[in-house]
Wavefront OBJ file of the C-alpha trace (Angstrom):
o trace
v 9.751 9.114 -28.386
v 10.904 12.546 -26.794
v 8.192 12.280 -24.285
v 8.801 12.719 -20.160
v 11.037 9.470 -19.146
v 8.935 7.179 -16.584
v 10.979 6.327 -13.542
v 9.378 3.197 -11.455
v 10.329 4.096 -7.561
v 9.320 0.642 -5.346
v 9.771 1.060 -1.416
v 11.772 -1.172 0.659
v 11.448 -2.225 4.446
v 9.478 0.138 6.595
v 7.063 1.032 3.574
v 4.813 -1.868 4.206
v 1.380 -0.847 4.767
v -1.930 -3.405 5.542
v -3.347 -4.347 2.311
v -1.069 -2.176 0.544
v -2.190 -2.427 -3.344
v -4.538 -5.194 -2.490
v -7.353 -2.623 -4.054
v -5.719 -3.517 -7.774
v -6.403 -7.557 -6.740
v -9.146 -9.283 -8.573
v -9.417 -5.541 -10.647
v -6.527 -5.293 -12.794
v -5.799 -8.335 -14.855
v -1.891 -8.094 -14.804
v -1.669 -6.963 -10.999
v -3.902 -9.816 -10.191
v -2.022 -12.419 -12.281
v 1.575 -11.560 -10.940
v 0.378 -11.454 -7.125
v -1.832 -14.950 -7.796
v 1.550 -16.543 -9.381
v 3.863 -15.155 -6.681
v 1.905 -16.716 -3.842
v 1.447 -20.183 -6.308
v 5.199 -20.051 -6.248
v 5.482 -20.176 -2.992
v 3.358 -23.236 -1.736
v 1.635 -23.237 1.530
v 3.636 -20.666 3.014
v 2.123 -18.287 -0.220
v -1.543 -18.890 1.145
v -0.416 -17.643 4.843
v 1.645 -14.655 3.043
v -1.863 -14.066 0.965
v -4.070 -13.727 4.609
v -1.069 -11.400 6.195
v -1.372 -8.811 3.144
v -5.320 -8.877 3.089
v -5.599 -8.769 6.766
v -6.907 -5.182 7.506
v -5.409 -2.640 9.946
v -3.768 -3.033 12.979
v -1.850 -5.940 11.419
v 1.611 -5.891 14.039
v 3.348 -9.179 12.291
v 3.457 -7.038 9.348
v 6.474 -5.397 10.978
v 8.249 -9.074 10.944
v 10.639 -9.542 8.147
v 10.001 -12.621 7.187
v 6.297 -11.137 6.009
v 7.195 -7.535 5.116
v 10.105 -8.461 2.766
v 8.114 -10.749 0.620
v 5.019 -8.998 0.417
v 6.462 -6.004 -0.425
v 9.280 -7.542 -3.306
v 5.825 -9.432 -4.398
v 3.574 -6.173 -4.330
v 6.740 -3.933 -6.346
v 7.202 -6.679 -8.904
v 3.205 -6.824 -9.627
v 2.619 -3.125 -9.976
v 5.831 -3.214 -12.349
v 3.886 -5.752 -14.912
v 0.399 -3.280 -14.357
v 2.233 -0.302 -15.335
v 4.083 -1.909 -18.080
v 0.447 -3.921 -19.302
v -1.551 0.333 -19.013
v 1.141 1.569 -20.802
v 4.455 0.601 -21.669
v 7.579 -0.658 -19.290
v 8.666 2.225 -17.426
v 11.631 4.047 -18.581
v 13.442 3.688 -15.689
v 13.818 1.530 -12.908
v 14.749 2.606 -8.991
v 13.858 0.636 -6.240
v 14.609 0.608 -2.325
v 16.361 -1.860 -0.144
v 14.116 -5.165 -1.681
v 12.820 -3.001 -3.924
v 15.714 -3.307 -5.930
v 15.339 -6.607 -5.862
v 11.870 -6.367 -7.273
v 13.091 -4.014 -10.164
v 15.633 -6.316 -10.849
v 13.001 -8.684 -11.726
v 11.182 -6.233 -13.370
v 14.602 -5.533 -15.766
v 15.188 -9.569 -16.120
v 18.322 -10.052 -13.529
v 15.810 -12.670 -12.369
v 13.250 -14.636 -14.357
v 9.706 -14.023 -13.197
v 9.595 -18.034 -12.679
v 11.868 -17.180 -9.863
v 10.474 -14.447 -7.947
v 9.364 -16.765 -5.516
v 12.343 -18.498 -4.955
v 14.049 -14.990 -4.421
v 11.877 -14.198 -2.160
v 12.012 -17.401 0.205
v 15.587 -17.695 0.062
v 15.984 -13.713 0.952
v 13.298 -14.853 4.024
v 15.360 -18.165 4.746
v 18.830 -16.909 5.208
v 17.545 -14.169 8.004
v 17.885 -16.894 10.462
v 18.336 -14.675 13.730
v 20.937 -12.147 11.721
v 20.296 -8.386 12.394
v 17.916 -8.787 15.396
v 16.858 -5.046 15.940
v 15.352 -2.188 14.631
v 15.290 0.835 11.968
v 15.012 4.586 13.008
v 14.355 7.539 10.189
v 15.643 10.307 11.480
v 15.014 14.083 10.087
v 18.341 15.326 9.519
v 21.167 15.505 7.023
v 24.282 13.027 7.688
v 26.133 16.023 9.412
v 23.261 16.831 12.459
v 23.997 12.895 13.466
v 26.301 12.387 16.455
v 29.907 11.175 15.666
v 29.838 7.986 17.734
v 26.326 6.003 17.909
v 28.339 2.763 17.414
v 26.726 0.153 17.224
v 24.068 1.795 15.347
v 25.216 2.840 11.271
v 23.560 4.669 8.825
v 21.405 2.321 7.142
v 20.532 4.623 4.114
v 19.923 8.333 3.003
v 16.561 9.115 1.941
v 16.879 12.464 0.946
v 19.012 15.584 1.693
v 17.763 15.822 5.725
v 15.968 12.164 5.691
v 18.231 9.763 6.925
v 17.559 5.792 8.414
v 19.855 4.321 11.223
v 19.650 0.884 12.056
v 21.442 -1.400 14.802
v 20.147 -3.087 17.800
v 17.509 -2.109 19.841
v 18.900 -1.056 22.923
v 21.291 0.798 21.374
v 19.075 2.384 18.842
v 16.722 3.555 22.064
v 19.538 5.315 22.817
v 20.530 6.934 20.276
v 17.025 7.995 19.579
v 16.939 9.478 23.268
v 19.895 11.925 22.036
v 18.793 12.895 18.353
v 15.379 13.765 20.582
v 16.675 15.841 22.941
v 18.937 17.589 20.633
v 15.771 18.637 19.029
v 15.500 16.208 15.750
v 12.207 14.548 14.724
v 12.792 10.674 14.632
v 10.197 7.742 13.545
v 10.315 4.077 14.516
v 10.565 1.975 10.993
v 8.216 -1.101 10.586
v 11.157 -3.202 10.891
v 12.114 -6.135 13.321
v 16.251 -6.156 11.881
v 18.549 -3.796 11.478
v 19.127 -4.056 7.510
v 21.833 -2.493 5.980
v 23.839 -2.350 8.389
v 27.065 -4.692 9.838
v 24.844 -7.152 11.608
v 23.386 -8.519 8.239
v 26.914 -9.705 6.764
v 26.333 -13.702 7.889
v 22.691 -13.046 6.198
v 24.558 -11.640 2.875
v 27.101 -14.630 2.761
v 24.106 -16.855 2.934
v 22.015 -15.086 0.307
v 25.276 -14.992 -2.063
v 24.762 -18.992 -2.447
v 21.357 -18.879 -3.079
v 21.387 -15.961 -5.630
v 24.128 -17.667 -7.758
v 21.693 -20.658 -7.679
v 19.090 -18.730 -9.614
v 21.823 -17.000 -12.367
v 20.925 -13.576 -12.803
v 21.507 -12.376 -16.337
v 22.734 -8.587 -17.525
v 19.152 -6.318 -17.240
v 17.183 -5.629 -20.009
v 15.778 -2.536 -19.032
v 17.337 0.542 -17.366
v 18.048 -0.006 -13.687
v 19.518 2.357 -11.348
v 21.189 1.106 -8.622
v 20.475 2.526 -4.877
v 23.592 0.587 -3.942
v 26.224 2.525 -6.021
v 23.610 5.389 -7.207
v 24.840 4.504 -10.223
v 23.051 2.643 -13.170
v 23.660 -1.169 -13.048
v 26.146 -2.752 -15.026
v 26.192 -6.455 -16.669
v 29.190 -7.275 -14.323
v 26.973 -6.155 -11.142
v 23.851 -7.517 -12.349
v 25.318 -10.948 -13.076
v 27.213 -11.313 -9.856
v 25.544 -12.829 -7.078
v 27.562 -11.261 -4.309
v 26.307 -7.628 -5.121
v 22.597 -8.525 -5.205
v 23.321 -10.360 -1.764
v 25.514 -7.606 0.003
v 22.754 -5.306 -0.289
v 21.296 -6.637 3.111
v 24.723 -5.434 4.823
v 25.470 -2.497 3.352
v 23.923 1.333 3.165
v 20.615 2.063 0.644
v 21.940 5.752 -1.331
v 18.609 6.409 -2.585
v 18.877 10.241 -2.591
v 22.369 10.341 -4.691
v 20.791 7.531 -6.798
v 17.684 9.787 -7.298
v 18.937 13.659 -7.368
v 21.281 12.336 -9.884
v 18.731 11.414 -12.240
v 16.652 14.826 -11.318
v 19.972 17.372 -11.820
v 19.694 15.610 -15.302
v 16.244 16.365 -15.807
v 16.394 20.561 -15.633
v 15.155 20.809 -19.215
v 12.137 19.224 -20.944
v 10.945 16.468 -21.638
v 11.500 15.714 -17.610
v 10.501 12.849 -16.123
v 7.560 11.322 -14.368
v 8.299 10.115 -11.087
v 5.388 6.958 -10.281
v 6.295 6.639 -6.732
v 5.016 2.570 -5.461
v 4.397 3.995 -1.609
v 1.176 4.937 -0.581
v 2.983 7.608 1.988
v 4.732 8.986 -0.863
v 8.005 8.618 0.608
v 10.141 8.260 -2.387
v 9.219 11.024 -4.308
v 9.115 13.478 -0.602
v 12.654 14.682 -1.033
v 12.388 15.092 -4.714
v 9.349 17.588 -4.240
v 11.724 20.275 -3.561
v 14.159 19.785 -6.003
v 14.404 22.462 -8.935
v 13.109 20.123 -11.572
v 10.091 19.263 -9.670
v 9.562 22.862 -8.728
v 9.471 24.340 -12.061
v 7.424 21.407 -13.341
v 9.761 20.199 -15.921
v 9.639 16.940 -13.456
v 6.272 15.549 -12.030
v 5.529 13.304 -9.212
v 2.784 10.655 -10.150
v 1.565 8.397 -6.894
v 0.492 4.721 -7.995
v -1.496 3.890 -4.603
v -4.337 5.421 -2.414
v -2.244 6.766 0.507
v -2.230 4.870 3.567
v -5.658 5.113 4.858
v -7.264 4.387 1.536
v -5.350 1.959 0.363
v -6.447 -1.758 0.046
v -10.031 -0.580 -1.501
v -11.612 1.117 -4.607
v -8.965 4.505 -3.999
v -6.322 2.227 -5.251
v -7.718 1.496 -8.915
v -8.742 4.691 -9.187
v -5.455 6.468 -8.140
v -3.616 3.821 -10.231
v -5.661 4.954 -13.359
v -5.039 8.572 -12.746
v -1.465 7.520 -13.273
v -1.590 5.926 -16.870
v -4.101 8.760 -17.858
v -1.246 11.218 -16.650
v 1.417 8.574 -18.226
v -0.596 9.150 -21.394
v -1.487 12.925 -21.263
v 2.617 13.794 -20.875
v 3.757 11.460 -23.715
v 0.514 13.195 -25.921
v 1.604 16.830 -24.932
v 5.133 16.023 -25.812
v 4.353 14.418 -28.693
v 2.649 17.534 -30.519
v 5.130 19.924 -28.777
v 7.713 17.488 -30.916
v 5.980 17.584 -33.917
v 5.796 21.146 -34.032
v 9.016 21.908 -34.078
l 1 2 3 4 5 6 7 8 9 10 11 12 13 14 15 16 17 18 19 20 21 22 23 24 25 26 27 28 29 30 31 32 33 34 35 36 37 38 39 40 41 42 43 44 45 46 47 48 49 50 51 52 53 54 55 56 57 58 59 60 61 62 63 64 65 66 67 68 69 70 71 72 73 74 75 76 77 78 79 80 81 82 83 84 85 86 87 88 89 90 91 92 93 94 95 96 97 98 99 100 101 102 103 104 105 106 107 108 109 110 111 112 113 114 115 116 117 118 119 120 121 122 123 124 125 126 127 128 129 130 131 132 133 134 135 136 137 138 139 140 141 142 143 144 145 146 147 148 149 150 151 152 153 154 155 156 157 158 159 160 161 162 163 164 165 166 167 168 169 170 171 172 173 174 175 176 177 178 179 180 181 182 183 184 185 186 187 188 189 190 191 192 193 194 195 196 197 198 199 200 201 202 203 204 205 206 207 208 209 210 211 212 213 214 215 216 217 218 219 220 221 222 223 224 225 226 227 228 229 230 231 232 233 234 235 236 237 238 239 240 241 242 243 244 245 246 247 248 249 250 251 252 253 254 255 256 257 258 259 260 261 262 263 264 265 266 267 268 269 270 271 272 273 274 275 276 277 278 279 280 281 282 283 284 285 286 287 288 289 290 291 292 293 294 295 296 297 298 299 300 301 302 303 304 305 306 307 308 309 310 311 312 313 314 315 316 317 318 319 320 321 322 323 324 325 326 327 328 329 330 331 332 333 334 335 336 337
């Protein structure tokens, strides 16, 4: 069918919010079932994780990797299931950091029954590796200091959105240099320097855990933010490909911009942003395809101050209606041709 292709954007570390998407829990059948199964699969740890998820703000522990990482994985997967049940499976999946693992689960690379095992493994292998933090900088790569070692570029999130990672003392030093140079910075909620070489040991340990899950070729199209290209079958079944993601930079903007560059004419895309802060779609809003209206941005959750309450269900239903309206419009346009 010739209609705007839905692209589900799933967030990673730093995007977690108190009670994120909890307003759908007990309201949306498929979302509730997916989250319940996820927590059940984690046993007693699932009960503790659920309590942290449902705790109102402020919750300083939400910056701890062993809490944020599994929650982002579980919520991302559950939102994908909710979208699929309410309309149809997304045409494309694009996940940032641990959001890419959620996308892989939705695509069938990992079985739903193994979602809990994957979350537990990714948390278990961390140990003391990568202790540090992450820093968002409103500047392109070319605007960064040439010598930041041991701080490294952890993610390219937009034309002027870069994330750095490293030990806290070094990160604070670089933060001071950037602010003195007039750059805007923001510390992300993370107690680890994800996507930096300091995570290499954890990545090696994770490879053994992932291999035991026997990943399969994806059944749905997935654009990898590790390569900024469509996921290949040989990559999907390679445990090291998924494990090394911990220590390698996230190429989110190159992945998303390649889709936007190809969507300049009708029917365009519908970008479904699963981040309450809308950060995943923020860099796309200045792209010509979005400014021209051929590609549209549709939030799935209420903004941070409202997420976790009734507004989540309201925003989600509006998103479903937007998808259905876009499909109807394009189906009529095709019939008139």
